[in-house]
C-alpha positions as a Markdown table, in Angstrom:
| # | Residue | x | y | z |
|---|---|---|---|---|
| 1 | Met | 3.2 | -30.9 | 23.1 |
| 2 | Asp | 0.9 | -32.3 | 20.5 |
| 3 | Glu | 0.0 | -29.3 | 18.2 |
| 4 | Gln | -3.0 | -31.2 | 16.8 |
| 5 | Ser | -4.7 | -31.6 | 20.2 |
| 6 | Ala | -3.4 | -28.4 | 21.9 |
| 7 | Arg | -5.8 | -25.6 | 22.4 |
| 8 | Leu | -5.8 | -22.1 | 23.8 |
| 9 | Glu | -8.2 | -21.1 | 26.7 |
| 10 | Val | -9.0 | -17.8 | 28.3 |
| 11 | Asp | -10.8 | -18.0 | 31.6 |
| 12 | Gly | -11.5 | -21.6 | 30.9 |
| 13 | Arg | -13.1 | -21.0 | 27.6 |
| 14 | Pro | -11.5 | -22.2 | 24.3 |
| 15 | Val | -10.2 | -19.5 | 21.9 |
| 16 | Ser | -9.7 | -20.3 | 18.3 |
| 17 | Val | -6.3 | -19.4 | 16.8 |
| 18 | Gln | -6.5 | -18.4 | 13.2 |
| 19 | Pro | -3.7 | -19.1 | 11.0 |
| 20 | Thr | -1.8 | -16.1 | 9.7 |
| 21 | Arg | -2.5 | -15.3 | 6.1 |
| 22 | Tyr | -0.9 | -13.0 | 3.6 |
| 23 | Ile | -2.6 | -12.1 | 0.2 |
| 24 | Val | -1.5 | -9.7 | -2.3 |
| 25 | Val | -4.2 | -8.2 | -4.6 |
| 26 | Asn | -4.0 | -6.1 | -7.7 |
| 27 | Lys | -6.8 | -3.7 | -6.7 |
| 28 | Pro | -8.9 | -2.4 | -9.6 |
| 29 | Arg | -10.6 | 1.0 | -9.6 |
| 30 | Gly | -13.8 | 1.0 | -7.6 |
| 31 | Pro | -13.5 | -1.1 | -4.5 |
| 32 | Ile | -12.6 | 0.8 | -1.3 |
| 33 | Ser | -9.8 | -0.3 | 1.1 |
| 34 | Thr | -11.8 | -1.3 | 4.1 |
| 35 | Val | -13.4 | -4.3 | 5.7 |
| 36 | Val | -17.0 | -3.2 | 5.6 |
| 37 | Asp | -18.8 | -0.1 | 4.3 |
| 38 | Arg | -21.9 | 1.4 | 5.8 |
| 39 | Arg | -22.9 | 2.8 | 2.5 |
| 40 | Gly | -22.9 | -0.7 | 0.9 |
| 41 | Arg | -20.0 | 0.0 | -1.4 |
| 42 | Arg | -17.8 | -2.8 | -2.7 |
| 43 | Thr | -14.6 | -3.4 | -0.6 |
| 44 | Val | -11.3 | -5.0 | -1.4 |
| 45 | Leu | -12.4 | -8.1 | 0.6 |
| 46 | Asp | -15.2 | -8.6 | -1.9 |
| 47 | Leu | -12.4 | -9.6 | -4.4 |
| 48 | Leu | -11.5 | -12.6 | -2.3 |
| 49 | Pro | -13.3 | -15.9 | -1.6 |
| 50 | Lys | -15.4 | -15.9 | 1.5 |
| 51 | Gly | -13.6 | -17.5 | 4.4 |
| 52 | Glu | -13.7 | -17.6 | 8.2 |
| 53 | Glu | -10.6 | -15.6 | 8.8 |
| 54 | Arg | -10.8 | -12.0 | 9.6 |
| 55 | Leu | -8.5 | -10.2 | 7.2 |
| 56 | Tyr | -7.7 | -6.5 | 6.8 |
| 57 | Pro | -6.0 | -4.3 | 4.3 |
| 58 | Ala | -2.5 | -3.4 | 5.2 |
| 59 | Gly | -2.9 | 0.3 | 4.4 |
| 60 | Arg | -5.2 | 1.9 | 1.9 |
| 61 | Leu | -5.6 | 2.8 | -1.7 |
| 62 | Asp | -8.1 | 5.4 | -2.9 |
| 63 | Ala | -11.2 | 4.0 | -4.7 |
| 64 | Asp | -9.9 | 5.4 | -7.9 |
| 65 | Thr | -6.3 | 4.1 | -7.5 |
| 66 | Glu | -5.2 | 0.7 | -8.7 |
| 67 | Gly | -2.5 | -1.6 | -7.7 |
| 68 | Leu | -0.8 | -3.5 | -5.0 |
| 69 | Leu | -2.5 | -4.0 | -1.7 |
| 70 | Leu | -1.6 | -6.5 | 1.0 |
| 71 | Ile | -4.4 | -8.1 | 2.9 |
| 72 | Thr | -3.6 | -10.0 | 6.1 |
| 73 | Asn | -4.4 | -10.7 | 9.7 |
| 74 | Asp | -0.9 | -10.0 | 10.9 |
| 75 | Gly | -1.4 | -6.9 | 12.9 |
| 76 | Glu | 2.3 | -6.4 | 13.7 |
| 77 | Leu | 3.4 | -6.5 | 10.1 |
| 78 | Thr | 0.6 | -4.2 | 9.1 |
| 79 | Tyr | 1.7 | -1.6 | 11.6 |
| 80 | Arg | 5.4 | -1.7 | 10.6 |
| 81 | Leu | 4.5 | -1.6 | 6.8 |
| 82 | Thr | 2.4 | 1.5 | 7.3 |
| 83 | His | 4.2 | 3.5 | 10.0 |
| 84 | Pro | 6.7 | 5.9 | 8.5 |
| 85 | Arg | 9.5 | 5.2 | 11.1 |
| 86 | Tyr | 10.1 | 2.0 | 9.3 |
| 87 | Ala | 10.7 | 3.8 | 6.0 |
| 88 | Val | 9.1 | 1.1 | 3.8 |
| 89 | Glu | 9.1 | 2.2 | 0.2 |
| 90 | Lys | 5.9 | 2.5 | -1.7 |
| 91 | Glu | 6.3 | 2.8 | -5.5 |
| 92 | Tyr | 3.7 | 4.3 | -7.8 |
| 93 | Gln | 3.2 | 4.9 | -11.5 |
| 94 | Ala | 1.2 | 8.0 | -12.3 |
| 95 | Glu | -0.1 | 9.1 | -15.6 |
| 96 | Val | -0.4 | 12.9 | -15.5 |
| 97 | Arg | -1.5 | 15.8 | -17.6 |
| 98 | Gly | 1.4 | 17.7 | -19.2 |
| 99 | His | 5.1 | 17.2 | -19.3 |
| 100 | Leu | 7.1 | 17.4 | -16.0 |
| 101 | Thr | 10.1 | 19.8 | -16.1 |
| 102 | Gly | 13.4 | 19.5 | -14.3 |
| 103 | Arg | 12.1 | 21.9 | -11.7 |
| 104 | Asp | 8.8 | 19.9 | -11.2 |
| 105 | Ile | 11.0 | 16.8 | -10.5 |
| 106 | Glu | 13.2 | 18.7 | -8.1 |
| 107 | Arg | 10.2 | 19.9 | -6.1 |
| 108 | Leu | 8.8 | 16.4 | -5.9 |
| 109 | Glu | 12.1 | 14.9 | -4.9 |
| 110 | Ala | 12.6 | 17.5 | -2.1 |
| 111 | Gly | 9.2 | 16.7 | -0.6 |
| 112 | Met | 6.4 | 19.0 | 0.2 |
| 113 | Met | 4.6 | 20.5 | 3.2 |
| 114 | Leu | 0.9 | 19.5 | 3.3 |
| 115 | Pro | -1.4 | 20.8 | 5.9 |
| 116 | Glu | -1.1 | 17.7 | 8.0 |
| 117 | Gly | 2.7 | 17.5 | 7.7 |
| 118 | Asp | 5.8 | 16.8 | 5.4 |
| 119 | Thr | 5.6 | 14.3 | 2.7 |
| 120 | Gly | 9.2 | 13.5 | 3.0 |
| 121 | Pro | 11.6 | 13.2 | 0.0 |
| 122 | Ala | 10.6 | 11.2 | -3.1 |
| 123 | Lys | 12.5 | 9.3 | -5.8 |
| 124 | Val | 11.2 | 10.4 | -9.2 |
| 125 | Arg | 11.8 | 8.7 | -12.6 |
| 126 | Met | 10.3 | 9.7 | -15.9 |
| 127 | Leu | 9.0 | 6.6 | -17.8 |
| 128 | Lys | 7.3 | 8.1 | -20.9 |
| 129 | Glu | 6.1 | 11.4 | -22.4 |
| 130 | Gly | 3.9 | 12.2 | -25.3 |
| 131 | Asp | 0.5 | 13.4 | -26.4 |
| 132 | Gly | 0.3 | 16.0 | -23.7 |
| 133 | Lys | 0.8 | 13.4 | -21.0 |
| 134 | Ser | 3.6 | 11.9 | -18.9 |
| 135 | Leu | 4.1 | 8.6 | -17.1 |
| 136 | Val | 6.1 | 9.0 | -14.0 |
| 137 | Glu | 7.4 | 6.6 | -11.3 |
| 138 | Ile | 7.3 | 8.0 | -7.8 |
| 139 | Thr | 8.7 | 6.2 | -4.7 |
| 140 | Val | 7.9 | 7.5 | -1.2 |
| 141 | His | 7.9 | 6.4 | 2.4 |
| 142 | Ala | 4.9 | 8.3 | 3.9 |
| 143 | Gly | 1.4 | 7.4 | 3.2 |
| 144 | Arg | -0.8 | 10.4 | 3.8 |
| 145 | Lys | -4.2 | 10.6 | 2.3 |
| 146 | Arg | -4.1 | 11.0 | -1.6 |
| 147 | Met | -0.5 | 12.2 | -1.1 |
| 148 | Ile | 0.7 | 11.3 | -4.6 |
| 149 | Arg | -2.2 | 13.0 | -6.3 |
| 150 | Arg | -1.7 | 16.1 | -4.1 |
| 151 | Met | 2.0 | 16.3 | -4.8 |
| 152 | Leu | 1.5 | 16.1 | -8.5 |
| 153 | Gln | -1.3 | 18.6 | -8.4 |
| 154 | Ala | 1.0 | 21.0 | -6.5 |
| 155 | Val | 3.5 | 21.1 | -9.4 |
| 156 | Gly | 0.7 | 21.5 | -11.9 |
| 157 | His | 0.2 | 18.1 | -13.3 |
| 158 | Pro | -3.2 | 16.5 | -12.4 |
| 159 | Val | -3.2 | 12.7 | -12.1 |
| 160 | Leu | -5.2 | 10.9 | -14.7 |
| 161 | Ala | -4.5 | 7.4 | -13.5 |
| 162 | Leu | -2.5 | 6.0 | -10.6 |
| 163 | Arg | -1.3 | 2.6 | -9.7 |
| 164 | Arg | 0.9 | 1.3 | -6.9 |
| 165 | Thr | 3.4 | -1.2 | -8.2 |
| 166 | Arg | 5.5 | -2.1 | -5.1 |
| 167 | Ile | 5.6 | -2.1 | -1.3 |
| 168 | Gly | 9.1 | -2.8 | 0.0 |
| 169 | Pro | 10.4 | -6.0 | -1.6 |
| 170 | Leu | 6.9 | -7.0 | -2.7 |
| 171 | Gly | 5.8 | -6.3 | -6.3 |
| 172 | Leu | 2.7 | -7.0 | -8.4 |
| 173 | Gly | 4.3 | -9.5 | -10.8 |
| 174 | Ser | 1.9 | -10.8 | -13.4 |
| 175 | Leu | -1.3 | -10.1 | -11.5 |
| 176 | Arg | -4.0 | -8.4 | -13.4 |
| 177 | Pro | -6.5 | -5.9 | -12.0 |
| 178 | Gly | -8.9 | -7.8 | -9.6 |
| 179 | Glu | -6.6 | -10.8 | -9.3 |
| 180 | Trp | -5.0 | -12.1 | -6.1 |
| 181 | Arg | -2.6 | -14.7 | -4.8 |
| 182 | Pro | -1.2 | -15.9 | -1.4 |
| 183 | Leu | 2.3 | -14.8 | -0.7 |
| 184 | Ser | 5.0 | -17.4 | -0.6 |
| 185 | Gln | 7.0 | -18.1 | 2.7 |
| 186 | Gln | 10.0 | -16.4 | 1.0 |
| 187 | Glu | 8.0 | -13.3 | 0.2 |
| 188 | Val | 6.7 | -13.1 | 3.8 |
| 189 | Ala | 10.2 | -13.4 | 5.2 |
| 190 | Leu | 11.4 | -10.6 | 2.9 |
| 191 | Leu | 8.6 | -8.3 | 4.0 |
| 192 | Lys | 9.4 | -9.0 | 7.7 |
| 193 | Ala | 13.1 | -8.5 | 7.1 |
| 194 | Ala | 12.3 | -5.1 | 5.5 |
| 195 | Val | 10.5 | -3.9 | 8.8 |
| 196 | Ala | 12.9 | -5.6 | 11.2 |
| 197 | Ser | 14.3 | -2.3 | 12.6 |
| 198 | Glu | 13.4 | 1.4 | 12.5 |
| 199 | Thr | 15.3 | 3.1 | 9.7 |
| 200 | Ala | 13.7 | 6.6 | 9.5 |
| 201 | Pro | 12.5 | 9.1 | 12.2 |
| 202 | Asp | 8.8 | 9.3 | 12.8 |
| 203 | Ser | 7.4 | 12.1 | 10.6 |
| 204 | Gly | 3.9 | 11.9 | 12.2 |
| 205 | Ala | 2.2 | 10.2 | 9.4 |
| 206 | Ala | -0.2 | 7.4 | 10.0 |
């Protein structure tokens, strides 16, 4: 079959087939993680050049949270990256008020029960302490609304700044806030390999 001349039809009508695109964005504070906003607020898609493809954020970051966000039109990959049964790690760096104790870290690592369900266990690593603040790295699988902020608030350390640095094998690299780049074929392959099979039970999070 000649791929250049082939076309897809439904009920005799031609249907355009969009190429699959994968873009990583270092989301700054401010834009919201949606396609359009009825209130006219800036969205993450406003960070990208205007194109014909219909792209969507693969998951969400709060308006006041920075960091790695994947934007794509691959619905299957988006589903697998965001569903907890595939246990894809999401890594964050949080600057918090106060200094975390060993007990605080134990509580975070054990997981917490929120009104909508369990956060699941976390990996916690202290990066820096001083001037009444701490910089902590937290890795989780679930993606409940404002979960990292709520977990840290629960142990008495309100978040001052929050940034997502990794999703599975995909990291921010040298991207500065507001910058973006297309993923390489190797990065796409690594992401798909990371979600190739279910590795954790469904915890009910979306």
